[in-house]
C-alpha positions as CSV (number, residue, x, y, z in Angstrom):
1,M,-233.2,51.6,-45.1
2,M,-235.6,52.4,-41.8
3,A,-235.6,50.5,-38.6
4,R,-236.7,49.8,-35.3
5,M,-234.0,49.7,-32.7
6,L,-233.5,48.9,-29.4
7,I,-229.8,48.6,-27.7
8,N,-229.4,47.1,-24.3
9,G,-233.4,47.5,-24.2
10,V,-233.2,51.6,-25.2
11,P,-234.9,53.2,-28.3
12,T,-231.8,54.3,-29.8
13,D,-229.5,54.0,-32.9
14,Q,-226.2,55.4,-31.4
15,V,-223.7,52.8,-30.5
16,P,-220.7,53.8,-28.4
17,A,-217.2,54.7,-30.4
18,L,-215.3,52.4,-27.8
19,D,-217.7,49.4,-28.8
20,R,-214.8,46.1,-29.1
21,G,-217.6,45.2,-32.1
22,L,-217.0,48.5,-34.0
23,A,-213.6,48.5,-33.2
24,Y,-212.7,44.4,-33.4
25,G,-215.7,43.2,-35.1
26,D,-215.6,41.4,-31.5
27,G,-219.4,40.0,-31.7
28,L,-221.9,37.8,-33.2
29,F,-225.8,38.2,-35.0
30,E,-228.6,36.4,-36.6
31,S,-231.0,37.7,-39.0
32,I,-234.4,36.1,-37.9
33,R,-237.4,36.1,-40.2
34,F,-240.5,36.9,-38.6
35,V,-244.3,36.5,-39.2
36,A,-246.2,38.7,-37.4
37,A,-244.9,38.0,-34.0
38,V,-244.0,34.5,-34.5
39,A,-240.0,33.3,-35.7
40,P,-240.6,29.8,-36.6
41,L,-236.9,29.0,-36.6
42,W,-236.2,31.0,-33.3
43,P,-234.6,28.0,-30.9
44,R,-232.1,27.5,-33.8
45,H,-231.2,30.7,-34.3
46,M,-230.8,30.6,-30.3
47,Q,-228.8,27.9,-30.3
48,R,-226.5,28.9,-32.6
49,L,-226.2,32.4,-30.8
50,G,-225.5,30.5,-27.6
51,E,-223.0,27.9,-29.0
52,S,-221.1,31.2,-30.7
53,C,-221.1,33.2,-27.6
54,G,-219.4,30.1,-25.9
55,R,-216.7,29.8,-29.0
56,L,-216.1,33.2,-28.6
57,R,-216.3,33.2,-24.7
58,I,-218.8,36.4,-24.8
59,P,-221.4,35.7,-22.2
60,V,-224.6,34.6,-23.2
61,P,-227.9,37.2,-23.5
62,D,-231.0,36.1,-22.1
63,T,-233.1,34.8,-24.7
64,E,-236.6,35.5,-23.6
65,Q,-235.3,38.8,-23.1
66,L,-234.3,38.8,-26.5
67,L,-237.4,37.7,-28.1
68,C,-239.7,40.4,-25.9
69,E,-237.4,43.0,-27.6
70,A,-237.3,41.2,-30.6
71,R,-241.1,41.5,-30.6
72,E,-241.5,44.8,-29.8
73,V,-239.5,46.0,-32.6
74,A,-241.1,43.9,-35.0
75,R,-244.2,45.3,-33.8
76,D,-247.7,45.7,-36.1
77,M,-245.1,44.2,-39.0
78,P,-246.9,41.4,-40.6
79,Q,-243.6,39.9,-41.8
80,S,-240.3,41.2,-40.9
81,V,-236.3,40.4,-40.6
82,V,-235.1,41.1,-37.1
83,R,-231.3,40.9,-36.8
84,I,-230.0,40.4,-33.1
85,T,-226.1,41.7,-32.9
86,V,-224.3,40.9,-29.8
87,T,-220.9,42.6,-28.9
88,R,-218.3,42.3,-25.9
89,G,-219.3,45.8,-25.3
90,I,-216.7,48.5,-24.6
91,G,-213.2,47.9,-23.6
92,E,-210.5,49.6,-23.5
93,R,-207.9,50.1,-26.8
94,G,-205.9,46.4,-27.8
95,Y,-206.9,43.1,-28.4
96,A,-206.7,42.1,-24.6
97,L,-210.2,40.5,-23.6
98,P,-211.9,43.1,-21.1
99,A,-211.7,41.4,-17.3
100,S,-215.3,42.0,-17.0
101,P,-216.8,42.3,-20.1
102,Q,-220.8,43.8,-20.9
103,P,-221.8,42.3,-23.4
104,M,-224.3,45.2,-25.8
105,R,-227.5,43.7,-27.4
106,L,-228.4,45.8,-30.6
107,V,-232.1,44.5,-31.9
108,A,-233.5,45.9,-34.8
109,A,-236.5,45.4,-37.3
110,F,-236.1,45.7,-41.3
111,A,-238.5,44.8,-44.2
112,P,-237.7,41.6,-45.6
113,P,-235.5,41.4,-48.5
114,P,-237.9,41.8,-51.6
115,V,-237.6,38.3,-53.9
116,A,-239.4,37.8,-56.6
117,A,-242.0,35.4,-56.3
118,E,-241.3,33.5,-60.0
119,A,-237.9,33.4,-58.2
120,Y,-239.2,30.2,-56.1
121,V,-241.0,28.3,-58.8
122,Q,-238.1,29.1,-62.2
123,G,-235.2,29.3,-59.8
124,V,-232.6,32.2,-59.5
125,R,-228.9,32.6,-61.4
126,L,-225.4,31.8,-60.1
127,R,-221.7,33.6,-60.9
128,V,-218.7,31.9,-59.2
129,C,-217.0,34.8,-57.3
130,A,-213.0,35.2,-57.8
131,I,-212.1,36.1,-53.8
132,R,-211.2,33.1,-52.2
133,L,-212.8,32.6,-48.1
134,A,-210.1,32.5,-45.8
135,E,-210.0,29.0,-43.9
136,Q,-209.5,29.3,-39.9
137,P,-211.2,26.4,-38.4
138,L,-211.6,28.5,-34.8
139,L,-214.4,30.7,-36.4
140,A,-215.8,28.3,-39.1
141,G,-219.7,28.0,-38.9
142,L,-220.1,31.0,-37.1
143,K,-221.6,34.1,-38.0
144,H,-219.5,36.7,-36.8
145,L,-219.3,40.3,-37.2
146,N,-216.7,40.1,-39.7
147,R,-218.2,40.1,-43.3
148,L,-215.9,41.6,-45.4
149,E,-215.1,38.7,-48.0
150,Q,-218.9,38.5,-48.2
151,V,-219.1,42.5,-48.7
152,L,-215.9,42.1,-51.2
153,A,-217.7,39.1,-53.2
154,R,-220.8,41.0,-53.5
155,A,-219.0,43.9,-55.1
156,E,-217.8,41.9,-58.3
157,W,-220.9,42.0,-59.9
158,D,-223.7,44.6,-61.0
159,D,-226.0,42.6,-62.6
160,P,-229.4,42.3,-61.0
161,A,-230.0,39.0,-63.3
162,I,-227.2,37.5,-61.2
163,A,-229.0,36.6,-57.7
164,E,-225.8,35.3,-55.9
165,G,-222.2,34.4,-55.9
166,V,-220.6,31.1,-55.2
167,L,-217.4,31.1,-52.6
168,C,-214.8,28.8,-52.8
169,D,-212.0,28.4,-50.1
170,S,-208.3,28.9,-50.9
171,R,-208.0,25.3,-52.5
172,G,-210.8,25.8,-55.0
173,R,-213.5,23.5,-53.1
174,V,-217.1,25.5,-53.1
175,I,-217.9,26.8,-49.3
176,S,-221.4,28.7,-49.8
177,A,-223.2,31.6,-51.4
178,T,-222.3,35.1,-50.6
179,M,-225.8,35.6,-48.4
180,A,-226.8,31.2,-48.4
181,N,-225.9,27.9,-47.9
182,L,-225.3,25.4,-50.7
183,F,-227.3,21.9,-51.6
184,A,-226.7,19.9,-54.7
185,V,-228.1,16.7,-55.7
186,I,-225.3,15.0,-57.3
187,D,-225.7,11.0,-58.4
188,G,-229.1,10.7,-56.2
189,V,-227.7,12.2,-52.9
190,L,-228.3,15.2,-51.1
191,L,-224.8,17.1,-50.5
192,T,-223.6,20.3,-48.5
193,P,-219.8,21.5,-48.5
194,S,-218.5,21.0,-45.0
195,L,-218.1,24.2,-43.1
196,D,-215.5,23.3,-40.8
197,R,-212.3,25.2,-41.8
198,C,-214.8,28.7,-43.1
199,G,-218.2,29.7,-43.8
200,V,-221.0,29.9,-41.7
201,A,-223.5,27.3,-40.7
202,G,-226.7,28.6,-41.6
203,V,-229.7,28.0,-39.9
204,G,-231.4,27.4,-43.2
205,R,-228.9,24.8,-43.5
206,A,-229.6,23.6,-40.3
207,E,-233.2,23.0,-40.7
208,V,-232.9,21.3,-43.9
209,L,-229.7,18.7,-42.8
210,A,-232.6,17.9,-40.0
211,T,-235.8,17.7,-42.1
212,C,-233.2,15.3,-44.7
213,P,-231.3,12.6,-42.7
214,Q,-230.3,11.0,-45.6
215,A,-228.2,14.6,-46.3
216,Q,-224.5,14.3,-46.7
217,V,-222.0,16.6,-45.8
218,G,-218.9,16.7,-47.5
219,E,-216.4,17.9,-49.9
220,L,-217.7,19.3,-53.2
221,T,-215.9,20.8,-56.1
222,L,-217.0,23.0,-58.8
223,D,-216.7,20.3,-61.1
224,A,-219.4,18.2,-59.3
225,L,-221.2,21.3,-58.5
226,L,-222.2,21.8,-62.5
227,G,-222.4,18.0,-62.7
228,A,-225.7,18.1,-60.2
229,S,-229.2,17.1,-61.6
230,E,-230.1,19.5,-58.7
231,V,-229.4,22.8,-57.0
232,F,-230.5,25.2,-54.2
233,L,-230.1,27.7,-51.9
234,S,-230.8,27.9,-48.2
235,S,-231.3,30.8,-46.1
236,S,-233.4,31.4,-42.8
237,V,-234.5,34.4,-44.4
238,R,-235.5,33.9,-47.9
239,G,-236.0,30.2,-47.3
240,I,-235.0,27.2,-50.4
241,L,-234.6,29.0,-53.3
242,P,-233.9,27.1,-56.8
243,V,-231.0,27.3,-58.6
244,H,-231.8,27.7,-62.1
245,S,-228.1,28.5,-63.8
246,L,-224.2,28.4,-62.9
247,A,-221.9,29.8,-66.0
248,E,-223.4,28.0,-68.8
249,R,-224.8,24.8,-66.7
250,R,-228.3,24.8,-66.4
251,Y,-230.7,23.4,-64.0
252,A,-234.3,21.8,-63.2
253,A,-235.8,22.7,-59.9
254,G,-236.6,18.9,-58.5
255,A,-238.7,17.0,-56.6
256,L,-236.5,17.6,-53.2
257,T,-236.6,21.3,-53.7
258,R,-240.6,21.5,-53.8
259,Q,-240.4,19.5,-51.1
260,L,-238.6,21.6,-48.9
261,Q,-240.6,24.4,-50.3
262,Q,-243.3,23.3,-49.4
263,H,-242.3,22.1,-46.0
264,W,-240.4,25.7,-45.0
265,H,-244.6,26.9,-46.2
266,N,-245.7,24.5,-43.8
267,L,-243.5,26.1,-40.8
268,G,-245.2,29.2,-41.4
269,F,-243.4,30.7,-44.3
270,S,-244.8,32.5,-47.7
271,M,-242.8,31.9,-50.7
272,E,-243.9,35.2,-52.4
273,Q,-241.8,37.5,-50.3
274,D,-241.8,40.1,-53.2
275,G,-244.0,43.0,-51.5
């Protein structure tokens, strides 16, 4: 996939071999949907990036500089996904933190992933992944650079009819999909899994929770998910995607899903992303 790229503000695609992001996954990233030069969820992305840098003790990059660089790489693209990667920078061999870290920032723009328009109407098919997410509360919620669990989960299937896989933790509790957060309406209550032990706290998830203050965050079992009346995925890149099936269970896109899709449209995102 061709991309426009800036590394520390310079047009290049060469990453230093001794960068800690490459050596240890020592860094974070944000995938931000742009419509022309506007990113409707930019403040949420920057809030998460700042909080995550603080937890990992990586100096927080200048957000105005990041916005300028993001607009530069996304220039003339009517729709794009800008990935901002922040690493701790170059360091000596070993796990010890550099005394004076010089973070590296990588800003790249890509064409949005193709999602057929009918997927937003009819919904998508899910499967349950065999791999289980490891619990690590210190990293829970962060979008850090180590995504090997998601890579291996996505390798479990090659059926193009299956759009996503459900990830559970080591105790069998539902956490998320491989590239999205998950919501379910159970007994009339909107619920999304707690992410205090593993998983990524998505920006799209944060937007849904802010829009639906009655939503609950808590434990979600596979049995409860299969018994839900309405299930959807949230992603800052793909928006709100209804789920029409999981294994043999069939769901209908309900009123809440449609309401949130309209909210996404009102933010400035199109739900027709198949081009």
